[in-house]
PDB file of N, H, CA, C and O in Angstrom:
ATOM      1  N   MET A   1     -59.517  84.557  51.545  1.00  0.00           N
ATOM      2  CA  MET A   1     -58.798  84.378  52.766  1.00  0.00           C
ATOM      3  C   MET A   1     -59.309  82.792  52.578  1.00  0.00           C
ATOM      4  O   MET A   1     -60.437  82.301  52.541  1.00  0.00           O
ATOM      5  N   ALA A   2     -57.780  82.137  52.463  1.00  0.00           N
ATOM      6  H   ALA A   2     -56.864  82.536  52.493  1.00  0.00           H
ATOM      7  CA  ALA A   2     -58.189  80.818  53.068  1.00  0.00           C
ATOM      8  C   ALA A   2     -58.458  79.768  54.286  1.00  0.00           C
ATOM      9  O   ALA A   2     -57.924  79.851  55.392  1.00  0.00           O
ATOM     10  N   LYS A   3     -59.182  78.986  53.969  1.00  0.00           N
ATOM     11  H   LYS A   3     -59.616  78.918  53.071  1.00  0.00           H
ATOM     12  CA  LYS A   3     -59.678  78.727  55.286  1.00  0.00           C
ATOM     13  C   LYS A   3     -58.986  77.479  55.839  1.00  0.00           C
ATOM     14  O   LYS A   3     -58.319  76.674  55.189  1.00  0.00           O
ATOM     15  N   ILE A   4     -59.282  77.453  57.277  1.00  0.00           N
ATOM     16  H   ILE A   4     -59.824  78.107  57.805  1.00  0.00           H
ATOM     17  CA  ILE A   4     -57.882  76.720  58.342  1.00  0.00           C
ATOM     18  C   ILE A   4     -59.646  75.579  59.258  1.00  0.00           C
ATOM     19  O   ILE A   4     -60.867  75.721  59.317  1.00  0.00           O
ATOM     20  N   LYS A   5     -58.529  74.517  59.780  1.00  0.00           N
ATOM     21  H   LYS A   5     -57.537  74.402  59.733  1.00  0.00           H
ATOM     22  CA  LYS A   5     -59.135  73.719  59.672  1.00  0.00           C
ATOM     23  C   LYS A   5     -58.420  73.693  61.414  1.00  0.00           C
ATOM     24  O   LYS A   5     -57.253  73.936  61.721  1.00  0.00           O
ATOM     25  N   ILE A   6     -59.594  73.306  62.354  1.00  0.00           N
ATOM     26  H   ILE A   6     -60.542  73.108  62.105  1.00  0.00           H
ATOM     27  CA  ILE A   6     -58.934  73.842  63.814  1.00  0.00           C
ATOM     28  C   ILE A   6     -59.584  72.716  64.610  1.00  0.00           C
ATOM     29  O   ILE A   6     -60.788  72.468  64.662  1.00  0.00           O
ATOM     30  N   THR A   7     -58.506  72.024  65.272  1.00  0.00           N
ATOM     31  H   THR A   7     -57.527  72.226  65.230  1.00  0.00           H
ATOM     32  CA  THR A   7     -59.266  70.887  66.083  1.00  0.00           C
ATOM     33  C   THR A   7     -58.411  70.965  67.373  1.00  0.00           C
ATOM     34  O   THR A   7     -57.183  71.049  67.399  1.00  0.00           O
ATOM     35  N   GLN A   8     -59.357  70.920  68.579  1.00  0.00           N
ATOM     36  H   GLN A   8     -60.355  70.852  68.558  1.00  0.00           H
ATOM     37  CA  GLN A   8     -59.367  70.986  69.615  1.00  0.00           C
ATOM     38  C   GLN A   8     -58.360  69.584  70.451  1.00  0.00           C
ATOM     39  O   GLN A   8     -58.990  68.608  70.858  1.00  0.00           O
ATOM     40  N   THR A   9     -56.947  69.631  70.614  1.00  0.00           N
ATOM     41  H   THR A   9     -56.435  70.424  70.284  1.00  0.00           H
ATOM     42  CA  THR A   9     -56.489  68.335  70.581  1.00  0.00           C
ATOM     43  C   THR A   9     -55.695  68.267  72.431  1.00  0.00           C
ATOM     44  O   THR A   9     -54.958  67.339  72.764  1.00  0.00           O
ATOM     45  N   GLY A  10     -56.021  69.293  73.267  1.00  0.00           N
ATOM     46  H   GLY A  10     -56.620  70.047  72.997  1.00  0.00           H
ATOM     47  CA  GLY A  10     -55.446  69.725  74.395  1.00  0.00           C
ATOM     48  C   GLY A  10     -56.378  70.484  75.616  1.00  0.00           C
ATOM     49  O   GLY A  10     -56.456  71.710  75.540  1.00  0.00           O
ATOM     50  N   SER A  11     -56.950  69.928  76.521  1.00  0.00           N
ATOM     51  H   SER A  11     -56.887  68.931  76.582  1.00  0.00           H
ATOM     52  CA  SER A  11     -57.600  70.031  77.727  1.00  0.00           C
ATOM     53  C   SER A  11     -57.334  71.671  78.042  1.00  0.00           C
ATOM     54  O   SER A  11     -56.194  72.133  78.104  1.00  0.00           O
ATOM     55  N   PRO A  12     -58.457  72.416  78.217  1.00  0.00           N
ATOM     56  CA  PRO A  12     -57.929  73.565  79.163  1.00  0.00           C
ATOM     57  C   PRO A  12     -58.120  73.664  80.398  1.00  0.00           C
ATOM     58  O   PRO A  12     -58.467  74.724  80.918  1.00  0.00           O
ATOM     59  N   ILE A  13     -57.902  72.458  81.119  1.00  0.00           N
ATOM     60  H   ILE A  13     -57.620  71.597  80.696  1.00  0.00           H
ATOM     61  CA  ILE A  13     -58.151  72.632  82.638  1.00  0.00           C
ATOM     62  C   ILE A  13     -56.837  73.213  83.188  1.00  0.00           C
ATOM     63  O   ILE A  13     -55.786  72.948  82.605  1.00  0.00           O
ATOM     64  N   ARG A  14     -56.844  73.739  83.928  1.00  0.00           N
ATOM     65  H   ARG A  14     -57.698  73.954  84.401  1.00  0.00           H
ATOM     66  CA  ARG A  14     -55.353  73.860  84.922  1.00  0.00           C
ATOM     67  C   ARG A  14     -54.753  75.105  83.500  1.00  0.00           C
ATOM     68  O   ARG A  14     -53.649  75.075  82.956  1.00  0.00           O
ATOM     69  N   ARG A  15     -55.762  75.974  83.245  1.00  0.00           N
ATOM     70  H   ARG A  15     -56.659  75.998  83.686  1.00  0.00           H
ATOM     71  CA  ARG A  15     -55.192  76.668  81.740  1.00  0.00           C
ATOM     72  C   ARG A  15     -55.676  78.171  82.400  1.00  0.00           C
ATOM     73  O   ARG A  15     -56.704  78.319  83.062  1.00  0.00           O
ATOM     74  N   ASP A  16     -54.826  79.110  82.112  1.00  0.00           N
ATOM     75  H   ASP A  16     -53.991  78.990  81.575  1.00  0.00           H
ATOM     76  CA  ASP A  16     -55.402  80.678  82.127  1.00  0.00           C
ATOM     77  C   ASP A  16     -56.375  80.848  81.710  1.00  0.00           C
ATOM     78  O   ASP A  16     -56.719  80.087  80.805  1.00  0.00           O
ATOM     79  N   LYS A  17     -57.078  81.651  82.036  1.00  0.00           N
ATOM     80  H   LYS A  17     -56.798  82.269  82.771  1.00  0.00           H
ATOM     81  CA  LYS A  17     -58.952  82.460  81.600  1.00  0.00           C
ATOM     82  C   LYS A  17     -58.321  82.788  80.299  1.00  0.00           C
ATOM     83  O   LYS A  17     -58.661  82.106  79.333  1.00  0.00           O
ATOM     84  N   THR A  18     -57.482  83.698  80.141  1.00  0.00           N
ATOM     85  H   THR A  18     -57.205  84.252  80.926  1.00  0.00           H
ATOM     86  CA  THR A  18     -57.492  84.133  78.803  1.00  0.00           C
ATOM     87  C   THR A  18     -57.073  83.119  78.093  1.00  0.00           C
ATOM     88  O   THR A  18     -56.605  83.817  77.193  1.00  0.00           O
ATOM     89  N   GLN A  19     -56.791  81.757  77.653  1.00  0.00           N
ATOM     90  H   GLN A  19     -57.171  81.190  78.384  1.00  0.00           H
ATOM     91  CA  GLN A  19     -56.379  80.882  77.269  1.00  0.00           C
ATOM     92  C   GLN A  19     -57.750  80.557  76.858  1.00  0.00           C
ATOM     93  O   GLN A  19     -58.247  80.778  75.754  1.00  0.00           O
ATOM     94  N   ARG A  20     -58.492  79.818  78.228  1.00  0.00           N
ATOM     95  H   ARG A  20     -58.088  79.639  79.125  1.00  0.00           H
ATOM     96  CA  ARG A  20     -59.856  79.481  78.217  1.00  0.00           C
ATOM     97  C   ARG A  20     -60.549  80.152  76.995  1.00  0.00           C
ATOM     98  O   ARG A  20     -60.625  79.702  75.852  1.00  0.00           O
ATOM     99  N   ALA A  21     -60.996  81.221  77.438  1.00  0.00           N
ATOM    100  H   ALA A  21     -60.935  81.587  78.366  1.00  0.00           H
ATOM    101  CA  ALA A  21     -61.853  82.049  76.578  1.00  0.00           C
ATOM    102  C   ALA A  21     -61.393  82.456  75.156  1.00  0.00           C
ATOM    103  O   ALA A  21     -62.209  83.061  74.460  1.00  0.00           O
ATOM    104  N   THR A  22     -60.136  82.175  74.646  1.00  0.00           N
ATOM    105  H   THR A  22     -59.474  81.684  75.212  1.00  0.00           H
ATOM    106  CA  THR A  22     -59.372  82.053  73.102  1.00  0.00           C
ATOM    107  C   THR A  22     -60.045  80.908  72.568  1.00  0.00           C
ATOM    108  O   THR A  22     -60.637  80.793  71.495  1.00  0.00           O
ATOM    109  N   LEU A  23     -59.858  80.068  73.502  1.00  0.00           N
ATOM    110  H   LEU A  23     -59.377  80.162  74.374  1.00  0.00           H
ATOM    111  CA  LEU A  23     -60.636  78.625  72.790  1.00  0.00           C
ATOM    112  C   LEU A  23     -62.186  78.870  72.374  1.00  0.00           C
ATOM    113  O   LEU A  23     -62.735  78.561  71.316  1.00  0.00           O
ATOM    114  N   VAL A  24     -62.707  79.490  73.469  1.00  0.00           N
ATOM    115  H   VAL A  24     -62.261  79.741  74.328  1.00  0.00           H
ATOM    116  CA  VAL A  24     -64.250  79.898  73.342  1.00  0.00           C
ATOM    117  C   VAL A  24     -64.691  80.694  71.785  1.00  0.00           C
ATOM    118  O   VAL A  24     -65.469  80.282  70.924  1.00  0.00           O
ATOM    119  N   GLY A  25     -63.974  81.815  71.812  1.00  0.00           N
ATOM    120  H   GLY A  25     -63.343  82.149  72.511  1.00  0.00           H
ATOM    121  CA  GLY A  25     -63.865  82.912  70.778  1.00  0.00           C
ATOM    122  C   GLY A  25     -63.144  82.120  69.312  1.00  0.00           C
ATOM    123  O   GLY A  25     -63.093  82.672  68.213  1.00  0.00           O
ATOM    124  N   LEU A  26     -62.730  81.004  69.550  1.00  0.00           N
ATOM    125  H   LEU A  26     -62.771  80.556  70.443  1.00  0.00           H
ATOM    126  CA  LEU A  26     -62.701  80.118  68.344  1.00  0.00           C
ATOM    127  C   LEU A  26     -63.825  79.052  67.875  1.00  0.00           C
ATOM    128  O   LEU A  26     -63.939  78.570  66.748  1.00  0.00           O
ATOM    129  N   GLY A  27     -64.560  78.821  68.921  1.00  0.00           N
ATOM    130  H   GLY A  27     -64.467  79.213  69.837  1.00  0.00           H
ATOM    131  CA  GLY A  27     -65.543  78.240  68.337  1.00  0.00           C
ATOM    132  C   GLY A  27     -65.080  76.891  69.215  1.00  0.00           C
ATOM    133  O   GLY A  27     -66.108  76.216  69.253  1.00  0.00           O
ATOM    134  N   LEU A  28     -64.248  76.321  69.788  1.00  0.00           N
ATOM    135  H   LEU A  28     -63.413  76.870  69.757  1.00  0.00           H
ATOM    136  CA  LEU A  28     -63.896  75.518  70.717  1.00  0.00           C
ATOM    137  C   LEU A  28     -64.182  75.317  72.111  1.00  0.00           C
ATOM    138  O   LEU A  28     -63.692  76.266  72.721  1.00  0.00           O
ATOM    139  N   ASN A  29     -64.866  74.354  73.053  1.00  0.00           N
ATOM    140  H   ASN A  29     -65.265  73.582  72.556  1.00  0.00           H
ATOM    141  CA  ASN A  29     -65.063  74.169  73.686  1.00  0.00           C
ATOM    142  C   ASN A  29     -64.977  73.045  74.567  1.00  0.00           C
ATOM    143  O   ASN A  29     -65.040  73.126  75.793  1.00  0.00           O
ATOM    144  N   LYS A  30     -64.822  71.915  73.857  1.00  0.00           N
ATOM    145  H   LYS A  30     -64.771  71.849  72.860  1.00  0.00           H
ATOM    146  CA  LYS A  30     -64.856  70.056  73.958  1.00  0.00           C
ATOM    147  C   LYS A  30     -63.348  69.960  73.128  1.00  0.00           C
ATOM    148  O   LYS A  30     -62.910  70.603  72.175  1.00  0.00           O
ATOM    149  N   MET A  31     -62.801  68.903  73.910  1.00  0.00           N
ATOM    150  H   MET A  31     -63.157  68.381  74.684  1.00  0.00           H
ATOM    151  CA  MET A  31     -62.222  67.945  73.154  1.00  0.00           C
ATOM    152  C   MET A  31     -61.841  67.142  71.755  1.00  0.00           C
ATOM    153  O   MET A  31     -62.306  66.003  71.810  1.00  0.00           O
ATOM    154  N   HIS A  32     -61.466  67.277  71.100  1.00  0.00           N
ATOM    155  H   HIS A  32     -61.088  68.202  71.055  1.00  0.00           H
ATOM    156  CA  HIS A  32     -61.605  66.697  69.444  1.00  0.00           C
ATOM    157  C   HIS A  32     -62.820  67.195  68.849  1.00  0.00           C
ATOM    158  O   HIS A  32     -63.503  66.405  68.197  1.00  0.00           O
ATOM    159  N   ARG A  33     -63.250  68.606  69.003  1.00  0.00           N
ATOM    160  H   ARG A  33     -62.696  69.248  69.533  1.00  0.00           H
ATOM    161  CA  ARG A  33     -64.053  69.324  68.455  1.00  0.00           C
ATOM    162  C   ARG A  33     -63.218  70.265  67.019  1.00  0.00           C
ATOM    163  O   ARG A  33     -62.261  71.027  67.155  1.00  0.00           O
ATOM    164  N   THR A  34     -63.897  69.933  65.745  1.00  0.00           N
ATOM    165  H   THR A  34     -64.675  69.314  65.634  1.00  0.00           H
ATOM    166  CA  THR A  34     -63.431  70.476  65.206  1.00  0.00           C
ATOM    167  C   THR A  34     -64.140  71.656  63.818  1.00  0.00           C
ATOM    168  O   THR A  34     -65.087  71.426  63.066  1.00  0.00           O
ATOM    169  N   VAL A  35     -63.126  73.085  63.900  1.00  0.00           N
ATOM    170  H   VAL A  35     -62.357  73.272  64.511  1.00  0.00           H
ATOM    171  CA  VAL A  35     -64.012  74.318  63.073  1.00  0.00           C
ATOM    172  C   VAL A  35     -63.270  74.699  61.767  1.00  0.00           C
ATOM    173  O   VAL A  35     -62.045  74.751  61.664  1.00  0.00           O
ATOM    174  N   GLU A  36     -63.945  74.895  61.022  1.00  0.00           N
ATOM    175  H   GLU A  36     -64.941  74.852  61.106  1.00  0.00           H
ATOM    176  CA  GLU A  36     -63.168  75.824  60.218  1.00  0.00           C
ATOM    177  C   GLU A  36     -63.535  76.939  60.155  1.00  0.00           C
ATOM    178  O   GLU A  36     -64.733  77.122  60.370  1.00  0.00           O
ATOM    179  N   VAL A  37     -62.720  78.059  59.857  1.00  0.00           N
ATOM    180  H   VAL A  37     -61.746  77.911  59.683  1.00  0.00           H
ATOM    181  CA  VAL A  37     -62.950  79.282  59.936  1.00  0.00           C
ATOM    182  C   VAL A  37     -61.593  80.045  58.901  1.00  0.00           C
ATOM    183  O   VAL A  37     -60.616  79.297  58.854  1.00  0.00           O
ATOM    184  N   GLU A  38     -61.412  81.395  58.091  1.00  0.00           N
ATOM    185  H   GLU A  38     -62.206  82.002  58.129  1.00  0.00           H
ATOM    186  CA  GLU A  38     -60.823  81.909  57.617  1.00  0.00           C
ATOM    187  C   GLU A  38     -60.082  82.022  58.094  1.00  0.00           C
ATOM    188  O   GLU A  38     -60.276  82.094  59.307  1.00  0.00           O
ATOM    189  N   GLY A  39     -58.813  82.123  57.676  1.00  0.00           N
ATOM    190  H   GLY A  39     -58.655  82.065  56.691  1.00  0.00           H
ATOM    191  CA  GLY A  39     -57.481  82.676  58.157  1.00  0.00           C
ATOM    192  C   GLY A  39     -56.847  83.437  58.229  1.00  0.00           C
ATOM    193  O   GLY A  39     -55.659  83.294  57.940  1.00  0.00           O
ATOM    194  N   THR A  40     -57.441  84.785  58.720  1.00  0.00           N
ATOM    195  H   THR A  40     -58.406  84.902  58.955  1.00  0.00           H
ATOM    196  CA  THR A  40     -57.413  85.739  58.815  1.00  0.00           C
ATOM    197  C   THR A  40     -56.387  86.572  60.366  1.00  0.00           C
ATOM    198  O   THR A  40     -56.415  86.084  61.496  1.00  0.00           O
ATOM    199  N   PRO A  41     -55.659  87.734  60.029  1.00  0.00           N
ATOM    200  CA  PRO A  41     -54.962  87.418  61.026  1.00  0.00           C
ATOM    201  C   PRO A  41     -55.090  87.776  62.234  1.00  0.00           C
ATOM    202  O   PRO A  41     -54.140  87.728  63.016  1.00  0.00           O
ATOM    203  N   GLU A  42     -56.599  88.302  62.667  1.00  0.00           N
ATOM    204  H   GLU A  42     -57.371  88.341  62.033  1.00  0.00           H
ATOM    205  CA  GLU A  42     -56.953  87.912  63.855  1.00  0.00           C
ATOM    206  C   GLU A  42     -57.092  86.621  64.517  1.00  0.00           C
ATOM    207  O   GLU A  42     -56.870  86.294  65.683  1.00  0.00           O
ATOM    208  N   VAL A  43     -57.702  85.655  63.043  1.00  0.00           N
ATOM    209  H   VAL A  43     -57.882  85.921  62.096  1.00  0.00           H
ATOM    210  CA  VAL A  43     -57.923  83.957  64.170  1.00  0.00           C
ATOM    211  C   VAL A  43     -56.769  83.477  64.353  1.00  0.00           C
ATOM    212  O   VAL A  43     -56.592  82.738  65.321  1.00  0.00           O
ATOM    213  N   LEU A  44     -55.440  83.857  63.248  1.00  0.00           N
ATOM    214  H   LEU A  44     -55.583  84.457  62.461  1.00  0.00           H
ATOM    215  CA  LEU A  44     -53.986  83.211  63.492  1.00  0.00           C
ATOM    216  C   LEU A  44     -53.327  83.655  64.879  1.00  0.00           C
ATOM    217  O   LEU A  44     -52.786  82.932  65.715  1.00  0.00           O
ATOM    218  N   GLY A  45     -53.535  85.157  64.900  1.00  0.00           N
ATOM    219  H   GLY A  45     -53.975  85.744  64.221  1.00  0.00           H
ATOM    220  CA  GLY A  45     -53.115  85.606  66.015  1.00  0.00           C
ATOM    221  C   GLY A  45     -53.872  84.682  67.448  1.00  0.00           C
ATOM    222  O   GLY A  45     -53.272  84.776  68.519  1.00  0.00           O
ATOM    223  N   GLN A  46     -55.054  83.900  67.401  1.00  0.00           N
ATOM    224  H   GLN A  46     -55.541  83.824  66.531  1.00  0.00           H
ATOM    225  CA  GLN A  46     -55.482  83.463  68.485  1.00  0.00           C
ATOM    226  C   GLN A  46     -55.225  82.031  68.580  1.00  0.00           C
ATOM    227  O   GLN A  46     -54.961  81.404  69.606  1.00  0.00           O
ATOM    228  N   VAL A  47     -55.355  81.494  67.141  1.00  0.00           N
ATOM    229  H   VAL A  47     -55.570  82.004  66.308  1.00  0.00           H
ATOM    230  CA  VAL A  47     -54.527  80.125  67.178  1.00  0.00           C
ATOM    231  C   VAL A  47     -53.144  80.070  67.747  1.00  0.00           C
ATOM    232  O   VAL A  47     -52.869  79.093  68.443  1.00  0.00           O
ATOM    233  N   ARG A  48     -52.113  81.119  67.513  1.00  0.00           N
ATOM    234  H   ARG A  48     -52.337  81.913  66.947  1.00  0.00           H
ATOM    235  CA  ARG A  48     -50.925  81.320  67.985  1.00  0.00           C
ATOM    236  C   ARG A  48     -50.869  81.088  69.322  1.00  0.00           C
ATOM    237  O   ARG A  48     -50.081  80.341  69.903  1.00  0.00           O
ATOM    238  N   LYS A  49     -52.095  82.034  69.983  1.00  0.00           N
ATOM    239  H   LYS A  49     -52.735  82.641  69.510  1.00  0.00           H
ATOM    240  CA  LYS A  49     -52.111  81.868  71.486  1.00  0.00           C
ATOM    241  C   LYS A  49     -51.900  80.848  72.056  1.00  0.00           C
ATOM    242  O   LYS A  49     -50.997  80.735  72.886  1.00  0.00           O
ATOM    243  N   VAL A  50     -52.846  79.722  71.657  1.00  0.00           N
ATOM    244  H   VAL A  50     -53.580  79.813  70.983  1.00  0.00           H
ATOM    245  CA  VAL A  50     -53.117  78.420  72.388  1.00  0.00           C
ATOM    246  C   VAL A  50     -52.876  77.594  71.516  1.00  0.00           C
ATOM    247  O   VAL A  50     -53.467  76.529  71.694  1.00  0.00           O
ATOM    248  N   GLN A  51     -51.998  77.663  70.294  1.00  0.00           N
ATOM    249  H   GLN A  51     -51.518  78.528  70.149  1.00  0.00           H
ATOM    250  CA  GLN A  51     -51.103  76.495  69.717  1.00  0.00           C
ATOM    251  C   GLN A  51     -50.837  75.143  70.241  1.00  0.00           C
ATOM    252  O   GLN A  51     -50.776  74.075  69.632  1.00  0.00           O
ATOM    253  N   HIS A  52     -50.707  75.379  71.367  1.00  0.00           N
ATOM    254  H   HIS A  52     -50.757  76.247  71.861  1.00  0.00           H
ATOM    255  CA  HIS A  52     -50.313  74.147  72.351  1.00  0.00           C
ATOM    256  C   HIS A  52     -51.672  73.016  72.936  1.00  0.00           C
ATOM    257  O   HIS A  52     -51.782  71.825  73.226  1.00  0.00           O
ATOM    258  N   LEU A  53     -52.486  74.152  72.887  1.00  0.00           N
ATOM    259  H   LEU A  53     -52.397  75.120  72.651  1.00  0.00           H
ATOM    260  CA  LEU A  53     -53.839  72.940  72.894  1.00  0.00           C
ATOM    261  C   LEU A  53     -54.753  72.645  71.199  1.00  0.00           C
ATOM    262  O   LEU A  53     -55.951  72.430  71.011  1.00  0.00           O
ATOM    263  N   LEU A  54     -53.669  72.744  70.244  1.00  0.00           N
ATOM    264  H   LEU A  54     -52.696  72.918  70.396  1.00  0.00           H
ATOM    265  CA  LEU A  54     -54.972  72.534  69.006  1.00  0.00           C
ATOM    266  C   LEU A  54     -53.757  71.364  67.796  1.00  0.00           C
ATOM    267  O   LEU A  54     -52.870  70.582  68.138  1.00  0.00           O
ATOM    268  N   SER A  55     -54.114  71.628  66.796  1.00  0.00           N
ATOM    269  H   SER A  55     -54.835  72.263  66.518  1.00  0.00           H
ATOM    270  CA  SER A  55     -54.088  71.218  65.802  1.00  0.00           C
ATOM    271  C   SER A  55     -54.664  71.385  64.982  1.00  0.00           C
ATOM    272  O   SER A  55     -55.814  70.945  64.994  1.00  0.00           O
ATOM    273  N   VAL A  56     -54.102  72.217  63.663  1.00  0.00           N
ATOM    274  H   VAL A  56     -53.168  72.575  63.654  1.00  0.00           H
ATOM    275  CA  VAL A  56     -54.249  73.001  62.651  1.00  0.00           C
ATOM    276  C   VAL A  56     -53.832  72.730  61.263  1.00  0.00           C
ATOM    277  O   VAL A  56     -52.685  73.132  61.066  1.00  0.00           O
ATOM    278  N   GLU A  57     -54.197  72.366  60.582  1.00  0.00           N
ATOM    279  H   GLU A  57     -55.128  72.039  60.742  1.00  0.00           H
ATOM    280  CA  GLU A  57     -54.476  72.056  58.756  1.00  0.00           C
ATOM    281  C   GLU A  57     -55.597  73.117  57.904  1.00  0.00           C
ATOM    282  O   GLU A  57     -56.623  73.725  58.208  1.00  0.00           O
ATOM    283  N   ASN A  58     -54.807  72.959  56.749  1.00  0.00           N
ATOM    284  H   ASN A  58     -53.973  72.465  56.502  1.00  0.00           H
ATOM    285  CA  ASN A  58     -55.806  73.765  55.766  1.00  0.00           C
ATOM    286  C   ASN A  58     -56.709  73.043  55.007  1.00  0.00           C
ATOM    287  O   ASN A  58     -56.472  72.033  54.344  1.00  0.00           O
ATOM    288  N   ALA A  59     -57.924  73.715  55.169  1.00  0.00           N
ATOM    289  H   ALA A  59     -58.116  74.536  55.707  1.00  0.00           H
ATOM    290  CA  ALA A  59     -58.722  73.093  55.014  1.00  0.00           C
ATOM    291  C   ALA A  59     -59.368  72.611  53.227  1.00  0.00           C
ATOM    292  O   ALA A  59     -60.333  71.857  53.102  1.00  0.00           O
TER     293      ALA A  59
END
């Protein structure tokens, strides 16, 4: 699988609990944090759920 680099660009303040939990599940909990994860279907589904809070690029 290809790796993707995810950076949190939006704040989870005033967001649904499920969106906050999704960010934590991706390994993001503060603004401008970046993680590299495998591009599995599960991870891509999580990214799609909170895409308005993230910046995604190929690693």
